[in-house]
N, C-alpha and C positions, 0 to 999 in steps of 0.2 A: 440516493439509491446505489446499491452495490451490485456489481456484475462480475462474474468470473470470466477471466480472459485466458486465452491459450496461445494466441499468436501475436507477433509484433504488429500486424495490421490492426488487430483489435486494440492493442495498447495505444497505438498512434491515434486511433479514432477517439479513445477516451481522453488522451492528452490534449487533443484539439477541441474537445467538447466544452471546455470551460477554462476560466483563468486558473483554477486550482484543480488538482487531481490528487487524491489520496490512494496510494497503492499499498496493499499488504501482500507480502510473500509469506506463504503459510505451508507448513509441512503437515500432512495428514496423519503422520505417525508419531509426532513428538508432543508430549504433554505440555511443555513450555509453549510450543507453538499454538496448541489448542487454547491455552489461556490467553495468549495474545489475540487470537482470532475472536474469542469471546468478547474481549475488550473492544476490538474493532467493530464487531457486530453491534455492541451496545452503543458505540458512538454513532454509527451509521443510522441506527434506528431512531436515535434522538435528533438526527440531522438528515432527514430524508432527501433534502435538496442538494446535499453534498455530492459532488462528482467523485465517486469512489469505485474502485475495482480491486479484485484480488486474484492471485494465481496460486495454484497448488503446485509446489515445487516438484513433487514426484510426477505430476502430469505434464508439466511445462518447463522442464529443466532448460532447454535451449532458450526459451523466452527469458527466464530468470537470469541466465548467464549473459544474454545480449543486453538486457537492461543494466546489469551491473557494469559491463564493459563500456557501454555507450555513455553512461552517466558517471562513471568512475566512483561508484558506491560499492564497496566490497560486499559480496553476497553474505547474508546471514539469514537465519530462519528461526523464529519469525522476524520479519523486518517490515516496518512501516516507512514509506517514503512519501513526502509531500512535494509535489511539483507545483510551482507557480510560474505561469507563463512559459511552460515547457522546460524549466530548469529546476534542479533539486534545491529546495530551500531548507529542508529538515529531514532527518531520518533517525530512527531509533530501532533497537532490536531487543529481543528477549523480554525480560521483566520490565523494561522501560516503556513497553507498549501498554498504556492504560487509557481508559476513557479520559481521565484528567490530562494526561500528557498529550493526547490527540487534540483535545479541546484547546489547550494552551498553544500548541503549534499552529493549528488552523487559524485560530482567532487572533493570534499575535501578528498574522500576516495581513490584517485588514487595515 
């Protein structure tokens, strides 16, 4: 299941909700970001039990920046970040966000 988040409190709730969390940072105005978002949606629809959330950078810039700073992952958009037990295990951006790369990242962590 995928949920849009807008605050650090919502992010922390998602982070605590399971062992793994897939986060997508998405720009609503960028065609490359739209392609990454489509791949993310495809992955999430194929794995409805996956703890997943996304943020729209234009709507949640402070949250995006806070996550980048807290976890030392330079902000990019689109950007997928996999957290395992509250720590960053994998991240990718731009054209590297595909259903196949998400599958490989998520299931390599089992």
